PAFI-994617 format. One record per residue (C-alpha): x, y, z. Coordinates in pm, 1 decimal, always signed. Each point is the difference from the previous one (the first is absolute). Last residue first. Layout:
REM PAFI-994617
X / Y / Z
...
***
This chain:
REM PAFI-994617
+2834.2 / +4731.7 / -2236.3
-249.9 / +188.1 / +88.8
-242.8 / -105.4 / -259.8
-32.3 / -352.2 / +111.9
-47.0 / +94.7 / +385.9
-309.5 / +213.1 / -147.2
-103.1 / -298.8 / -241.9
+81.1 / -233.3 / +307.1
-224.2 / +178.6 / +240.4
-320.2 / -14.7 / -222.2
+18.3 / -308.2 / -89.8
+10.0 / -95.3 / +377.9
-264.2 / +273.1 / +99.8
-196.5 / -184.6 / -308.0
+45.2 / -300.7 / +83.5
-112.2 / +37.8 / +361.7
-284.3 / +221.1 / -115.8
-138.0 / -227.3 / -276.9
+38.2 / -242.5 / +304.3
-300.6 / +215.8 / +245.6
-216.7 / -40.3 / -342.9
-80.0 / +436.4 / -93.9
-322.0 / +125.5 / +93.3
+181.2 / +116.7 / +299.2
+257.2 / +275.1 / -133.6
-257.9 / +112.0 / -205.2
+67.4 / -13.3 / -375.1
+142.3 / +294.1 / -255.2
+375.7 / -48.2 / +50.8
-47.5 / -65.8 / +309.8
-299.8 / +191.2 / +213.7
+7.7 / +97.7 / +345.5
-387.8 / -170.2 / +161.9
+148.9 / -278.2 / +126.5
+217.9 / +161.0 / +201.6
-200.1 / +326.3 / +155.2
-207.8 / -313.8 / +98.5
+236.9 / -185.7 / +201.8
+113.1 / +385.5 / +143.0
-329.0 / +32.7 / +56.2
-77.0 / -379.8 / +172.2
+279.1 / +76.0 / +222.6
-99.2 / +298.2 / +189.3
-325.4 / -170.5 / +7.4
+129.8 / -265.4 / +215.1
+148.8 / -299.0 / +3.5
-143.3 / -327.6 / +162.2
+60.9 / -43.6 / +410.7
+230.1 / -223.9 / +195.5
+188.4 / +273.2 / +116.0
+312.9 / +13.2 / -17.0
+21.8 / -319.0 / -311.5
-255.6 / +207.7 / -177.2
-280.9 / -237.2 / -147.5
+25.6 / -41.1 / -409.6
-333.5 / -236.1 / -98.0
-245.7 / +263.0 / -200.8
+255.9 / +212.6 / -50.8
+220.1 / -246.6 / -119.6
-273.3 / -138.9 / -237.8
-68.3 / +362.5 / -148.0
+384.4 / +51.3 / -101.7
-36.4 / -250.3 / -187.5
-282.6 / -21.5 / -159.3
+132.4 / +345.8 / -92.6
+334.6 / -99.8 / -106.4
-169.8 / -188.6 / -278.3
-68.5 / -373.5 / +106.3
+77.9 / -304.7 / -275.5
-326.4 / -148.4 / -76.9
-6.7 / -374.4 / +188.5
+114.7 / -302.8 / -193.4
-256.6 / -295.9 / +29.3
+88.8 / -242.9 / +48.9
-117.5 / -335.9 / -133.6
-68.3 / -383.5 / +207.1
-129.4 / -262.7 / -235.7
+306.1 / -66.8 / -73.4
+31.1 / -380.8 / +122.5
+326.8 / +156.9 / +230.4
-131.1 / +267.7 / +69.6
-354.7 / -98.8 / +89.8
+128.3 / -259.2 / +209.9
+214.8 / +201.9 / +185.8
-316.7 / +244.9 / +63.2
-162.4 / -323.0 / +210.6
+292.6 / -62.3 / +203.9
-5.5 / +374.2 / +83.0
-371.2 / -50.1 / +73.8
+57.2 / -290.2 / +232.2
+283.8 / +156.8 / +99.6
-211.8 / +335.9 / +64.0
-249.4 / -265.5 / +218.2
+287.1 / -162.7 / +226.6
+116.1 / +321.0 / +91.2
-349.8 / +148.8 / +130.7
-214.2 / +322.8 / -122.1
-13.2 / -14.8 / -324.3
-185.1 / +394.0 / -132.9
-198.8 / -33.6 / -347.2
+47.6 / +66.6 / -277.2
+193.7 / -352.9 / -118.4
+308.9 / +217.9 / -144.0
+3.8 / +304.5 / +194.4
-23.2 / -212.3 / +323.5
+237.2 / -210.9 / -88.0
+255.2 / +306.4 / +22.4
+284.4 / -13.1 / -273.7
+273.4 / -140.0 / -161.4
+54.8 / -188.0 / -264.5
+349.6 / -39.3 / -231.2
+47.1 / -31.4 / -316.4
+293.0 / -233.1 / -89.5
-140.3 / -301.1 / -38.3
-197.9 / +17.9 / +278.1
+29.6 / +176.3 / +329.7
-91.4 / +6.9 / +322.9
-188.8 / +331.6 / +287.8
-236.1 / -62.7 / +141.3
-207.6 / +279.0 / +226.4
-242.2 / -10.5 / +318.0
-150.4 / +281.2 / +65.2
-87.6 / +138.5 / +384.5
-233.6 / -114.6 / +219.5
+322.4 / -88.4 / +255.3
-277.7 / -233.7 / +258.0
+210.5 / -333.8 / +127.7
+156.9 / -109.1 / -431.4
+199.3 / +321.6 / -26.0
+129.9 / +34.4 / +411.0
+263.2 / -93.7 / +54.0
+162.2 / +128.4 / -322.3
-55.3 / +336.5 / +212.1
-238.0 / +262.3 / -169.3
+194.4 / +261.8 / -227.1
-164.9 / -158.0 / -276.5
+107.3 / -100.1 / -361.4
-187.9 / -383.1 / +89.2
+197.4 / -320.0 / -148.2
-33.1 / -288.3 / -253.4
+350.1 / -42.3 / -219.4
-177.4 / -261.3 / -196.7
-62.2 / -198.3 / +375.9
+159.8 / -306.0 / -188.8
-153.6 / -393.3 / +70.6
***
């Protein structure tokens, strides 16, 4: 029997995972060079409570992968604005334990509306911003040398 990388990604101690921790179970395995990682709840569209039940469900997922019935739907790449929304929704200050305040949100909104090459920065894909910044830096280095 395999464990399929079954674990929880929460702050609860491992000893409590099977004794009352209500966070999602996650799996991770590889098949033919392809990585499969997700929360069991996301794939099953319902909450899976116990470890034994989660392991049974992951075994079904693994069987479906082997038989070619499990298809990974690639997610749309996030824009800079979408990443910011997730960040503002989830981030808590380590000092205060509270979310970011209105000043940070204002500064973020100003940046998102800043136009770069005729488009608001927030409309760019996050991956494009990094590659564009790297390309721009490489071009500047080439000009100076």
